[in-house]
C-alpha angles and dihedrals in degrees: 000000000000118000116257118262125230140200092243093059099038112047105059119118124255114270112247106208093194095050123086092202121077114230114228099158107067100065092036093055092049092053093047091048085060091046089050089055086053091058090052091050091051089053092049093053088046092051092048091050090049094050092046091048090048090052093049090049093048092045091050093048090050092051092049091047092049091054091054095059108115122234116256117257088231091053134031090346094062095082142351089272127200133258096321092061093048090050091049092047090052090052091054090050091050091049090054090049090051089051092048089049091050091052090048088050089053093051089048090051091050092051101039104033115013103043097045090050093049091049092049092045092058090045088049094051092046095047092051094044096047096047089048092050093054089050093049091051090054094045091049090051088047091053092052093047088049092053090047089052091050091050092046089049091050090049091046093051092048094049091048089053090048091047091051092048091047092052092046090051090048092052090048091047092047088051091050096049096044109122113254118246109274117227114240111277124240120247090252093058089044090058095055115096115249118264117259112255116251114259111260117264113238112237114260099195120083118199113232137168127222115212111177106309092337126094114212137182118237091255091051091048089049092052092049094049088048091055091045091050093048100043103037115086110257127193144153116269122204121210120189115253092357097066137227122325118211126220100016130160128189122247090240092058093047093048092048092052093050092051094048097043110029117070093211091056099048110113088001115095087170092059089048089055091048090052091047090051089051091051086058098040130045099359093050097213094130135030131196115242135199092015138075123256131023103259120140114231123180089223132130089227096053111089123196124192120221110234091204132067128244112287093236094051090044093047088055091054098044098062132219100309104134093201093061119083122232089258093050090237117313089221092058091053103035106018087232122204109287138178133214120217138028112320088356126182123239112272108214124193101239128243110348097340132115118258118262113259118201111252095019114126114240095234092053091053090046092053093047089050088051091051092049091049089049089055093048091048092049091049091048093051091049091052096048092044090049089051089049090059091046089055094047089052090047092050091051090054093043095049092049092046092048091051089053091046090051091045090050090049092054091048090049092050090048090052096048091048088053091049090048092051089049090055090053095048091050093052102035110037089163091065094058092130091058093048090047089055090050091051090049089058091048090054091054090053106100113173092203091059092050088053088055090048091054093051093044092050100041110021117135111182143322125259108294110158123207118211124221105236131211106221114200114214093229106034106021124226108312099076099060107040143015110205115086094010117126112264090232090060092049091046094058090067095065135054097234094044093242113124111252091233091057092049096047092042092056092047091049091048090050092051094046093047091056088070095051127093120248092259094050089051091054090060095042101093098027102050117096119215132206115277093230096063090043090054092049092055090044093057089053096046099041096098136111116313090235090061094054114106134170090240089056092052094043087068087077130070116261091240092053090049093052087051091047091050089050089054090049092056089046093053094053112116089223115033121242087259100044127239091255088059093064102076098044088048090052090050093048096051098038094051093045100037096124099039128095117281092238089061089068097053097082099050090037093056088053090052092050094049089061093062117111114266100258092044092049096048094043090050090048092051094048094048092046089057094048091047090054090042095053097044087072087075094070097178111093096229094050092047093051091044091055093047090052093050095046093047092051089061101031100044100071090044099057097034117049135154118238091234115034125217140163086271095055092041093056095036115124094201096093091055094043089050095049089047092056095042091055097040097045100030096133093046091048096045096050128149089264090056093049090052092046090052092050090052090048089052089052090054093046094052088047092054093047090051092047092048092050092047091048092052089049091052091048092053092046090052092051089052090053088048090054090053090056091066091068110103117224092247091054089044091056091046101047101023125229090248090060093051093047090048087060093056096040094062096161093059119094136175144154137194128040103290128099121255132209135201093048096313118116135188134226094257101015132097119273116223126226124214112276117257112234112247123223091249091058098050122098126214120227120204116175115213121262112270121227123201114193099310096326115102119222113198114205122202113243111243119240119278112290119235120252112312122203114256111268130192113253115241117250114273116254122258117281092228092060116080117239113270121239120198112206097180130021117175092201091058098067102014108048120075117282119230111277114244128209111283118249090235090055092050089048091049092052092049099045099040111037118180109273089225128037111191116214111280118236131193117277125191114265113261094014112134123227106268090236092058097036089105091055 
């Protein structure tokens, strides 16, 4: 029997690998559309009950009124009558009793069915709305933090580019200003005494600070800030999600102090606001927290953090130098807004940059700005990723709560329907057959089955988190974090291709499990943990791989480490068994579902051998650990039971479809595959499999090299095609060498000689990249792929352009038999090398360049300077 589906595992949004923003809305909206339908259904039932109760009351009143109609004087009222009158009077009394009974039935329906349903419906609407409002608030805050992170990233990248340009300019300037080599002096010149140095020129500029309408010296400014920091109330301010900010003061307290202590601010709140704004920017003494912007507001709800420490603490750290202020110089710490010249005006740094300090080199300032932007970007990414985990925890809670609410709704409706049927059975015993039919339908109403129906009809995707990544301008995403980073990037940092976190986590789990009892070990890999505790540990461990150690991981419980490792595999952009692996695995297990398990080992080993290197090695390390772990349970029933439990949890984590549907969510293939991988690990990862994987990696690397070379050739062809648009007159006017000099931006030269290797000269001939000749090109033909008896013939891609010479790998040992790969997923699933487009070929043939400069030799494997960045 298939395991039951639940809201918390079925209404997540599809993971978008190419999007940096996680999607929380798609699945949530589909669920709430269904919940909105439930509200309408509740209203329909309530309306039906109201109408039926109204009919019962109206019918009862009419029966009672009918019984009260007096007999006509010319009829039964003329005399006392005999038996006929008595019988008629009894009918009238019975009708009145029926009317009273119908009114009582209406009252019973109201009390036992209508009112409870109305009360529950109000609670139902409130619970759904309240829970959704809390989620919407979190999602809105997440969107704001994400936008802040994107702005911080944009600023960080811009600062890095500016810093690089400033450093390049500084190097060029230093080379230009370097003193020329002096010719050797004659003996007469050497005998002359050296000239006396010119007396130093006293500085003409005086550094001053403008604060409002007052001009201060740095020492006076320091003293004023010391007094403000000491006398204005300071406290810690806690902001939800973002944390607690130290040393903060309200805008109201700061404005009040300025009006009481500065002459220019007395009786002038506007001037106090101006001074407060200057303390934020450009002086940088204060900064606004928990809000956007940097505007000063004299409000009790606006908090500003002091960017300097307390004067007493600072004085203790400065020392006994009497010439140093208690703050150690605000300008030295903050680079506060300064001015040069008598009566100068503060010289701010501009948007987001640090103020200009006299004597500071521009490239140093630019690099400091880049480092500040880097810190701000890192902090922004941490905040938005922390908010992402909060939303994931809230969504798990919300989905579980909505499932309970919906289950309670179905139970309530079943109860009120039963109460309604009871009212009818008590009032209309003659209609027992109808009432029995109603009860039969009530027995068939099973709320759990309705929950399963909702999931099957409206499910979107399982839980597949997407981490928010910090991307360094110089070395990408893999050096500063481990969660959410592609496995290939993490594998490049180790010799065996297994991420260091995985290796150390498995080692820490092994050491921790050695201290556990046998019963505790049995639950280690099959016990789920709460997402909140897992996210807390993840936040502490999500650091650079080089900082991960076994001692660090041993601080956590082994069960928590197992859960964190599962979350690590879930957050991978590409699952451990890649997306391309899913369809072949489905075909293998569906076509061999009734065969013996051992019959799948051979084709499964060939599938596994086609995995990318880091995925293959990480899977091998994980299965080796599990194989050792399970062998502790020596009894066969216990061992098989543990394999089954672990595979039920691990299977859907390591094997996922790119697009999830109800079929993929309920598929047993991932669990069967995980079961076989664990049980037959040594048979699947045999020597033949290792050799087949090595051959697969060689072909993969060859395809990558061919693809890069083809792209380079296409770009080169387009460049030559661009040159063909230059008319002869323009060629004569501008010169081909001049145009080529624009493209070859990395080439340089001076003088009148000719250069080679991409370097030209003022009057020499510039060289163009050599065109590969047919004799130099190599052909690439991948092997024929076989898929369980059916042969798949793959077209050979066109001949690749010239490849740089590459050392042949050492031949395999003569004792080992040659490996034969029957199936390689990458052979027919991964992208083929792109060939030169027909339009580009046609353009090259029909529009050759009007002028071909003389080709010169270029070192093999060296890229054209124009395309070096690509």
